C-alpha positions as CSV (number, residue, x, y, z in Angstrom):
1,X,-94.3,-30.5,87.0
2,X,-91.6,-32.9,88.2
3,X,-89.1,-32.0,91.1
4,X,-86.3,-31.4,88.7
5,X,-88.4,-28.8,86.8
6,X,-89.5,-27.1,89.9
7,X,-85.8,-26.7,91.0
8,X,-84.8,-25.3,87.7
9,X,-87.8,-23.0,87.7
10,X,-86.9,-21.7,91.2
11,X,-83.3,-21.0,90.2
12,X,-84.5,-18.9,87.1
13,X,-86.8,-16.9,89.2
14,X,-84.0,-15.6,91.4
15,X,-83.0,-13.2,88.6
16,X,-86.5,-11.6,88.6
17,X,-86.4,-11.5,92.4
18,X,-83.3,-9.4,92.3
19,X,-84.7,-7.2,89.6
20,X,-81.8,-8.3,87.4
21,X,-82.0,-8.8,83.7
22,X,-80.6,-11.8,82.0
23,X,-77.4,-10.7,80.3
24,X,-76.9,-12.7,77.2
25,X,-73.9,-12.5,74.7
26,X,-74.8,-13.8,71.3
27,X,-72.3,-15.1,68.8
28,X,-74.6,-14.8,65.7
29,X,-74.3,-13.4,62.1
30,X,-78.0,-13.7,61.3
31,X,-80.1,-10.7,62.3
32,X,-83.3,-12.8,61.8
33,X,-82.1,-15.5,64.1
34,X,-80.9,-12.9,66.6
35,X,-84.5,-11.5,66.9
36,X,-86.0,-15.0,67.1
37,X,-83.7,-16.0,69.9
38,X,-84.7,-12.6,71.8
39,X,-88.4,-13.1,71.2
40,X,-88.3,-16.8,72.4
41,X,-86.4,-15.6,75.6
42,X,-88.8,-12.9,76.3
43,X,-91.7,-15.3,75.7
44,X,-90.0,-17.7,78.2
45,X,-90.1,-15.2,80.9
46,X,-86.8,-13.5,80.8
47,X,-86.2,-9.7,81.1
48,X,-83.4,-9.5,78.5
49,X,-80.3,-7.6,78.1
50,X,-78.2,-8.7,75.2
51,X,-75.2,-7.9,72.9
52,X,-74.3,-9.6,69.6
53,X,-70.8,-10.3,68.1
54,X,-69.6,-11.9,64.9
55,X,-65.9,-12.1,65.4
56,X,-63.5,-13.4,67.8
57,X,-62.1,-9.9,68.6
58,X,-65.5,-8.5,69.3
59,X,-66.3,-11.5,71.5
60,X,-63.0,-11.1,73.6
61,X,-63.7,-7.3,73.9
62,X,-67.2,-7.9,75.2
63,X,-66.4,-10.7,77.8
64,X,-63.6,-8.5,79.2
65,X,-65.7,-5.4,79.5
66,X,-69.1,-6.8,80.6
67,X,-70.4,-9.5,82.8
68,X,-72.7,-11.9,81.1
69,X,-74.9,-14.6,82.6
70,X,-74.8,-16.9,79.3
71,X,-73.3,-17.0,76.0
72,X,-75.3,-18.3,73.1
73,X,-73.2,-19.3,70.2
74,X,-73.8,-20.4,66.6
75,X,-71.8,-23.5,66.0
76,X,-70.6,-22.3,62.4
77,X,-69.7,-18.8,61.6
78,X,-67.8,-17.9,58.3
79,X,-64.5,-17.2,60.3
80,X,-64.9,-18.9,63.5
81,X,-67.4,-21.1,65.6
82,X,-68.9,-21.5,69.0
83,X,-66.5,-24.0,70.4
84,X,-63.6,-21.5,69.6
85,X,-65.6,-19.1,71.9
86,X,-65.7,-21.8,74.5
87,X,-62.0,-22.2,74.3
88,X,-61.6,-18.4,74.6
89,X,-63.6,-18.4,77.8
90,X,-61.5,-21.3,79.2
91,X,-58.3,-19.6,78.6
92,X,-59.5,-16.4,80.4
93,X,-60.7,-18.4,83.3
94,X,-64.4,-17.3,82.9
95,X,-67.0,-19.5,84.2
96,X,-69.9,-18.4,81.8
97,X,-72.2,-21.2,80.5
98,X,-72.1,-21.5,76.7
99,X,-75.0,-23.0,74.8
100,X,-74.7,-23.8,71.2
101,X,-77.6,-22.6,69.0
102,X,-77.3,-23.9,65.5
103,X,-79.3,-24.6,62.4
104,X,-78.0,-28.2,62.2
105,X,-75.8,-30.2,64.5
106,X,-75.1,-34.0,64.1
107,X,-75.7,-36.0,67.2
108,X,-72.1,-37.1,67.4
109,X,-70.8,-33.6,67.1
110,X,-73.4,-32.3,69.8
111,X,-72.1,-35.0,72.2
112,X,-68.5,-34.2,71.6
113,X,-69.2,-30.4,72.2
114,X,-70.9,-31.4,75.6
115,X,-67.9,-33.4,76.6
116,X,-65.6,-30.5,75.8
117,X,-67.6,-28.2,78.1
118,X,-70.6,-26.7,76.2
119,X,-73.6,-26.4,78.7
120,X,-76.1,-27.5,76.0
121,X,-77.1,-27.4,72.4
122,X,-80.4,-26.1,70.9
123,X,-81.5,-26.3,67.3
124,X,-82.8,-23.2,65.7
125,X,-86.0,-24.9,64.7
126,X,-86.6,-25.9,68.4
127,X,-86.0,-22.6,70.0
128,X,-88.9,-23.2,72.5
129,X,-86.4,-25.3,74.5
130,X,-83.9,-22.6,74.8
131,X,-85.3,-20.8,78.0
132,X,-85.3,-24.3,79.8
133,X,-81.7,-25.0,78.6
134,X,-80.6,-21.5,80.0
135,X,-82.3,-22.1,83.4
136,X,-80.6,-25.4,83.7
137,X,-77.1,-23.8,82.8
138,X,-77.5,-21.1,85.3
139,X,-78.5,-23.7,87.9
140,X,-75.5,-25.8,87.2
141,X,-73.2,-22.7,87.3
142,X,-74.7,-21.8,90.9
143,X,-74.0,-25.4,92.0
144,X,-70.4,-25.2,90.8
145,X,-69.9,-21.8,92.7
146,X,-71.5,-23.4,95.9
147,X,-69.2,-26.3,95.6
148,X,-66.2,-24.1,95.2
149,X,-67.2,-22.0,98.2
150,X,-67.7,-25.2,100.3
151,X,-64.3,-26.5,99.1
152,X,-62.6,-23.2,99.9
153,X,-64.2,-23.1,103.4
154,X,-63.1,-26.8,103.8
155,X,-59.7,-26.0,103.0
156,X,-59.6,-23.1,105.5
157,X,-60.8,-25.4,108.2
158,X,-58.0,-28.2,107.1
159,X,-55.6,-25.6,107.5
160,X,-56.9,-24.4,110.8
161,X,-57.0,-27.9,112.2
162,X,-53.4,-28.5,111.0
163,X,-52.3,-25.3,112.7
164,X,-54.2,-26.3,115.9
165,X,-52.5,-29.7,115.8
166,X,-49.1,-28.2,115.4
167,X,-49.7,-25.8,118.3
168,X,-51.0,-28.8,120.4
169,X,-47.9,-30.9,119.5
170,X,-45.6,-27.9,120.5
171,X,-47.5,-27.4,123.7
172,X,-47.1,-31.1,124.5
173,X,-43.5,-31.2,123.6
174,X,-42.7,-28.1,125.7
175,X,-44.8,-29.2,128.7
176,X,-43.5,-32.8,128.8
177,X,-39.9,-31.6,128.4
178,X,-40.1,-28.9,131.0
179,X,-41.9,-31.2,133.5
180,X,-39.3,-33.8,133.4
181,X,-36.7,-32.0,135.6
182,X,-39.0,-31.0,138.6
183,X,-40.6,-34.5,138.4
184,X,-37.1,-36.1,138.6
185,X,-36.4,-34.0,141.7
186,X,-39.6,-35.3,143.3
187,X,-38.8,-38.9,142.5
188,X,-35.3,-38.7,143.7
189,X,-35.9,-37.0,146.9
190,X,-38.9,-39.4,147.7
191,X,-36.5,-42.3,147.0
192,X,-33.9,-40.8,149.3
193,X,-36.4,-40.3,152.0
194,X,-37.5,-44.0,151.7
195,X,-33.9,-45.3,151.9
196,X,-32.8,-43.1,154.8
197,X,-35.8,-43.8,157.0
198,X,-36.4,-47.4,156.0
199,X,-37.2,-49.3,159.2
200,X,-37.5,-46.1,161.2
201,X,-41.0,-45.3,160.2
202,X,-44.2,-47.2,160.9
203,X,-45.8,-49.4,158.2
204,X,-48.3,-46.7,157.3
205,X,-45.7,-44.1,156.6
206,X,-43.7,-46.5,154.6
207,X,-46.8,-47.3,152.5
208,X,-47.3,-43.6,151.8
209,X,-43.7,-43.3,150.7
210,X,-44.0,-46.3,148.4
211,X,-47.2,-44.7,146.8
212,X,-45.4,-41.4,146.3
213,X,-42.3,-43.1,144.7
214,X,-44.5,-45.3,142.4
215,X,-46.6,-42.4,141.4
216,X,-43.6,-40.3,140.5
217,X,-42.2,-43.1,138.4
218,X,-45.5,-43.5,136.7
219,X,-45.5,-39.9,135.9
220,X,-42.2,-39.9,134.5
221,X,-43.1,-42.8,132.1
222,X,-46.2,-40.8,131.1
223,X,-44.3,-37.7,130.4
224,X,-41.6,-39.7,128.5
225,X,-44.4,-41.3,126.5
226,X,-46.0,-38.0,125.8
227,X,-42.6,-36.5,124.6
228,X,-42.1,-39.5,122.2
229,X,-45.7,-39.0,120.9
230,X,-45.2,-35.2,120.4
231,X,-41.7,-35.8,118.7
232,X,-43.5,-37.8,116.0
233,X,-45.0,-34.6,114.6
234,X,-42.1,-32.4,115.1
235,X,-39.5,-34.7,113.5
236,X,-38.3,-33.8,110.0
237,X,-39.7,-36.7,108.0
238,X,-37.5,-37.5,105.1
239,X,-38.9,-40.2,102.9
240,X,-36.4,-42.5,100.9
241,X,-36.9,-46.0,99.3
242,X,-37.0,-48.5,102.3
243,X,-36.8,-52.3,102.0
244,X,-39.4,-53.4,104.6
245,X,-37.8,-56.9,104.8
246,X,-34.7,-55.2,106.5
247,X,-37.1,-53.1,108.8
248,X,-38.8,-56.3,109.7
249,X,-35.7,-58.1,110.7
250,X,-34.3,-55.0,112.8
251,X,-37.6,-55.1,114.7
252,X,-37.3,-58.8,115.3
253,X,-33.8,-58.4,116.5
254,X,-34.8,-55.8,119.0
255,X,-37.5,-58.2,120.3
256,X,-35.5,-61.3,120.6
257,X,-35.7,-61.3,124.4
258,X,-39.5,-61.1,124.3
259,X,-39.8,-63.6,121.6
260,X,-37.7,-66.2,123.4
261,X,-39.3,-65.8,126.8
262,X,-42.9,-66.1,125.2
263,X,-41.9,-68.9,122.8
264,X,-43.5,-67.0,120.0
265,X,-43.4,-68.4,116.5
266,X,-43.4,-65.7,113.7
267,X,-43.8,-66.2,110.1
268,X,-43.8,-63.6,107.3
269,X,-44.1,-63.2,103.5
270,X,-41.9,-61.3,101.3
271,X,-42.4,-57.6,102.0
272,X,-42.1,-54.8,99.3
273,X,-40.0,-51.6,99.1
274,X,-41.8,-48.4,100.1
275,X,-41.0,-44.6,100.2
276,X,-40.8,-44.0,104.1
277,X,-38.8,-42.7,106.9
278,X,-37.0,-45.8,108.0
279,X,-36.8,-45.1,111.7
280,X,-40.4,-44.3,112.0
281,X,-41.4,-47.4,109.9
282,X,-39.3,-49.5,112.3
283,X,-41.4,-47.9,115.2
284,X,-44.6,-49.2,113.6
285,X,-43.3,-52.7,113.0
286,X,-41.7,-52.8,116.6
287,X,-44.9,-51.6,118.3
288,X,-47.3,-53.9,116.4
289,X,-45.0,-56.9,117.0
290,X,-44.5,-56.2,120.7
291,X,-48.2,-55.8,121.2
292,X,-48.9,-59.2,119.5
293,X,-46.5,-60.8,122.0
294,X,-47.7,-58.9,125.0
295,X,-51.5,-59.4,124.6
296,X,-51.2,-63.2,124.1
297,X,-53.6,-65.8,125.4
298,X,-52.9,-69.1,126.9
299,X,-51.3,-70.5,123.8
300,X,-47.9,-69.4,122.5
301,X,-48.1,-66.4,120.3
302,X,-48.4,-67.2,116.6
303,X,-47.6,-64.0,114.5
304,X,-47.7,-63.7,110.7
305,X,-46.6,-60.6,108.8
306,X,-47.5,-60.1,105.2
307,X,-48.2,-57.5,102.6
308,X,-50.3,-57.4,99.4
309,X,-50.6,-54.7,96.8
310,X,-54.0,-53.0,96.3
311,X,-55.0,-50.0,94.1
312,X,-52.2,-47.6,94.6
313,X,-51.0,-48.8,97.9
314,X,-49.5,-51.7,99.9
315,X,-51.6,-53.2,102.8
316,X,-49.4,-54.5,105.6
317,X,-50.8,-57.0,108.0
318,X,-49.8,-58.2,111.5
319,X,-51.9,-61.2,112.4
320,X,-51.8,-62.8,116.0
321,X,-53.7,-65.5,118.0
322,X,-53.9,-63.3,121.1
323,X,-56.6,-62.2,123.5
324,X,-58.4,-60.1,120.7
325,X,-60.2,-56.9,121.1
326,X,-64.0,-56.4,121.4
327,X,-65.5,-54.7,118.3
328,X,-66.7,-51.7,120.4
329,X,-63.1,-50.9,121.3
330,X,-61.6,-51.2,117.8
331,X,-61.2,-47.5,117.5
332,X,-60.3,-46.7,121.1
333,X,-57.0,-48.7,120.9
334,X,-55.5,-46.0,118.7
335,X,-56.3,-43.2,121.1
336,X,-53.4,-41.9,123.2
337,X,-53.4,-43.1,126.8
338,X,-56.6,-45.1,126.2
339,X,-56.0,-48.5,128.0
340,X,-58.4,-51.5,127.8
341,X,-56.7,-53.4,130.7
342,X,-55.2,-52.4,134.0
343,X,-51.5,-52.1,134.6
344,X,-51.5,-55.2,136.7
345,X,-52.8,-57.3,133.8
346,X,-50.7,-55.7,131.1
347,X,-47.9,-53.1,131.6
348,X,-47.8,-49.8,129.5
349,X,-49.5,-46.5,129.1
350,X,-51.4,-46.9,125.8
351,X,-49.1,-44.9,123.6
352,X,-47.7,-47.5,121.1
353,X,-50.7,-47.7,118.8
354,X,-51.3,-44.0,118.9
355,X,-47.8,-43.6,117.6
356,X,-48.4,-46.1,115.0
357,X,-51.5,-44.3,113.6
358,X,-49.7,-40.9,113.7
359,X,-46.7,-42.2,111.7
360,X,-48.8,-44.1,109.2
361,X,-51.0,-41.1,108.7
362,X,-47.9,-38.8,108.0
363,X,-47.0,-41.3,105.5
364,X,-50.2,-40.9,103.6
365,X,-51.7,-44.2,104.8
366,X,-54.4,-45.4,107.4
367,X,-54.2,-48.1,110.2
368,X,-57.1,-50.2,111.5
369,X,-57.7,-53.4,113.4
370,X,-60.1,-56.4,112.8
371,X,-60.5,-58.5,115.7
372,X,-62.9,-60.8,117.7
373,X,-62.5,-61.0,121.6
374,X,-60.6,-64.1,122.4
375,X,-59.9,-64.9,118.7
376,X,-56.7,-62.9,117.9
377,X,-56.4,-59.6,116.0
378,X,-55.1,-58.4,112.5
379,X,-53.7,-55.0,112.5
380,X,-53.5,-53.5,109.0
381,X,-51.8,-50.5,107.7
382,X,-51.4,-49.0,104.3
383,X,-48.5,-47.1,102.5
384,X,-48.5,-45.7,99.1
385,X,-46.9,-47.9,96.3
386,X,-43.3,-47.0,95.3
387,X,-42.5,-47.6,91.6
388,X,-40.9,-49.7,90.3
389,X,-42.1,-52.5,92.7
390,X,-39.5,-55.1,93.4
391,X,-39.9,-58.2,91.3
392,X,-39.8,-60.5,94.3
393,X,-43.4,-60.3,95.1
394,X,-44.1,-64.1,95.3
395,X,-44.9,-64.9,98.9
396,X,-43.1,-67.4,101.1
397,X,-43.3,-68.5,104.6
398,X,-40.4,-68.7,106.8
399,X,-40.2,-69.4,110.7
400,X,-38.1,-67.0,112.7
401,X,-35.3,-69.1,114.2
402,X,-33.8,-67.9,117.6
403,X,-30.0,-67.6,117.9
């Protein structure tokens, strides 16, 4: 006996283990055929409990008043057929396997019936296969029920995770908001202390005051960054058609000073229109471009922005020739406050990419990086396609010219 048969046999035996009879509803107008079916099922090892109906009204009454394991329906009866019984089960939302039992059934018709939802079909001159067909149908039903339970449990856990995330965002917002005022007082009075007693204290004392002022300022920046991160989840995100070309130009305008100082050259292809929150999408472009300029190598930054349509989404890419990222750190860069370099090497608290990921995921997309250390990086994020797509999808390259 092969593995599949063993599984089917094991599933069938559960009825016997529970001391439960196989409850069958037969749609059949032939008394002789009904007895042949009963005999074959009992011979196949089933302890049987059955009802027989011949009309749609009787069928509806039985499925509403009883709980059946399986329906065995003749394909053709004088007034209706087995597929109509299947349709009635579907309308009532009843997941009862239906097996067609017929004297003759063309192969094309049989395949079509299976496609419409029949569990199987058995010819009346080959009833020896019926017990096996029932066992398979019962197993498939059990698998469906287990899958539904698993999906329900999983949905409860998305729901729980979402609630937990909302609570965490609320806590981060309240904590960071309420901490600002007392920290501001610490920073202010420490700075006043440094100014008032400058030159009156020894070098060690002035060093301590410097450490206190510097620490307070860093803490203020961290709290402001945490507040900005928590606000992404709390903002009312209204989506509207957004021309990404305009968003890109706004981001470039805000970065003019950094572009000029670094000598960066930026090129870009024609970008599409998407459904998005324009201010949040501007944050994504600004953060990615600012990072491409900041984490540059010895050469002048060379940055290219492009987008291409994939199945149901646009993939936006920001490619640079900067210092790159080691493959083992490719996921870490999107974690809030996770830094790969010291503050003396590169300023910042490691918040920008975490905000990018949060915004992109809220828009139904995903973001990732492909990079080699010392060889530059390409940050890619996706957004769902907006229909109709603007006709100007041909790509062109253009150098960003400084004013």
